[in-house]
C-alpha positions as CSV (number, residue, x, y, z in Angstrom):
1,E,-0.1,-0.1,-0.4
2,K,1.7,3.3,-0.9
3,N,2.8,5.7,1.3
4,A,1.6,3.5,4.3
5,E,5.3,3.2,6.0
6,V,5.1,7.0,5.9
7,D,1.2,8.2,7.0
8,Y,-0.4,7.0,10.6
9,Q,-3.0,6.0,8.0
10,S,-3.0,2.2,7.4
11,K,-5.4,-0.2,5.2
12,R,-7.0,-1.5,8.7
13,I,-7.6,1.5,10.0
14,L,-9.1,2.6,7.0
15,D,-11.4,-0.5,6.6
16,F,-12.5,-0.2,10.2
17,V,-13.5,3.9,9.6
18,A,-15.2,2.9,6.4
19,E,-17.3,0.2,7.3
20,S,-17.8,2.1,11.3
21,Y,-19.1,5.0,8.8
22,A,-21.4,3.4,6.6
23,G,-22.9,1.0,9.1
24,L,-25.1,-1.3,7.7
25,A,-25.6,0.7,4.2
26,E,-22.8,-1.1,1.5
27,L,-19.4,0.5,0.7
28,S,-20.3,1.1,-2.6
29,E,-23.2,3.2,-1.9
30,P,-22.8,6.8,-3.5
31,L,-23.4,8.7,-0.2
32,V,-20.8,6.7,1.7
33,S,-17.9,6.3,-0.6
34,P,-17.6,9.3,-2.8
35,I,-15.6,7.8,-5.4
36,H,-19.4,6.5,-6.3
37,A,-21.4,9.0,-6.5
38,D,-23.3,11.2,-9.9
39,F,-21.0,14.3,-9.6
40,T,-22.9,16.3,-12.1
41,K,-23.8,19.8,-11.5
42,F,-21.6,19.7,-8.7
43,P,-20.3,22.6,-7.4
44,N,-16.4,23.9,-7.9
45,T,-14.4,21.2,-5.3
46,Y,-11.4,21.7,-3.4
47,I,-9.4,18.2,-2.8
48,S,-6.6,18.2,-0.7
49,V,-4.5,15.5,-0.3
50,G,-0.9,15.0,0.9
51,Q,2.1,13.4,-1.2
52,C,3.0,10.9,1.7
53,E,-0.9,9.6,2.2
54,V,-2.5,7.0,1.5
55,L,-5.4,8.4,0.5
56,L,-3.4,10.3,-2.7
57,D,-4.4,8.0,-5.3
58,Q,-7.7,8.2,-4.3
59,G,-8.0,12.2,-4.3
60,N,-6.7,12.3,-7.6
61,D,-9.1,9.5,-9.1
62,L,-11.7,11.2,-7.3
63,A,-10.2,14.5,-9.5
64,I,-10.2,12.9,-12.3
65,R,-13.9,12.0,-11.9
66,M,-15.4,14.8,-11.3
67,R,-13.6,16.7,-13.9
68,K,-15.2,14.4,-16.6
69,V,-18.5,15.1,-15.8
70,G,-17.7,19.3,-16.0
71,V,-16.6,20.2,-12.4
72,R,-13.8,22.5,-11.8
73,V,-11.8,20.8,-9.6
74,E,-8.7,22.5,-7.6
75,V,-6.5,19.8,-6.1
76,D,-3.8,20.5,-3.6
77,E,-1.4,18.1,-3.2
78,A,1.0,19.0,0.0
79,E,4.6,18.3,-0.4
80,D,6.0,15.7,2.1
81,M,2.9,15.7,4.1
82,I,0.7,13.0,5.4
83,H,-3.2,12.3,5.7
84,T,-5.3,15.3,7.2
85,F,-1.8,16.7,8.2
86,Q,-3.9,20.5,8.7
87,M,-4.7,18.9,12.2
88,L,-1.1,19.7,12.9
89,A,-1.0,23.2,12.0
90,E,-0.4,24.8,15.4
91,C,2.8,22.5,14.9
92,D,3.9,23.1,11.5
93,A,3.5,26.1,9.9
94,M,4.1,24.0,6.3
95,C,0.7,22.5,8.2
96,K,-0.6,25.9,8.1
97,A,-0.5,27.1,5.0
98,G,-2.8,23.9,4.3
99,I,-5.3,25.5,6.2
100,L,-4.8,28.9,4.4
101,R,-4.8,27.3,1.0
102,I,-8.0,26.1,1.8
103,A,-9.3,30.0,2.4
104,A,-7.9,30.7,-0.6
105,F,-10.0,28.5,-2.4
106,T,-12.9,29.3,-0.2
107,R,-12.0,32.9,-1.1
108,K,-12.0,32.5,-5.0
109,M,-15.3,31.3,-4.9
110,C,-17.2,33.0,-2.4
111,P,-15.4,36.7,-2.6
112,G,-16.6,39.1,-0.2
113,H,-17.0,36.1,2.3
114,L,-14.3,36.0,4.4
115,R,-12.7,38.5,6.7
116,L,-8.8,38.4,5.9
117,S,-7.9,39.7,2.5
118,T,-6.2,38.4,-0.6
119,E,-3.7,39.9,0.6
120,E,-3.3,38.7,3.7
121,V,-3.7,35.0,3.7
122,D,-1.7,35.3,0.7
123,A,1.1,36.7,2.5
124,M,0.7,34.6,4.9
125,I,0.9,31.3,2.4
126,A,4.2,33.1,1.6
127,Q,5.4,33.1,5.3
128,S,4.8,29.7,5.9
129,A,6.3,28.2,2.7
130,G,9.1,26.0,2.8
131,S,9.7,26.6,6.9
132,S,8.6,22.9,7.9
133,D,11.3,20.1,9.8
134,F,8.4,18.5,11.1
135,F,8.0,15.2,9.1
136,K,11.9,15.6,7.4
137,A,13.5,12.2,7.9
138,P,16.4,12.6,11.1
139,E,19.8,12.8,9.3
């Protein structure tokens, strides 16, 4: 399984979470697993994945399926990041930058609805860029 040696997720954990989430529904049910959904007339979508996460390929496959039916999709592959890396924003500037990129996309799709200006968010992203030591392997 790709990136399993880096990401905290594992097939066993993912299977458990998927089955728990699905409950009595089938895993192939579109409301359970988005990869099986019909994305016709779906809104603009932002997909954030870490380049070191086990769900990287699934995130990119989802974007391809959505684009095939005309959905505008922006995929953010965060370098050297694991699944849900944004949860570590308080520990690492690159993780915080991931949240700010989500805000930038939202700002672009819903202008005038965020408190920070375009310039403020762009400056915060630039300040965070390249400052990640949290996930680097020890030398």
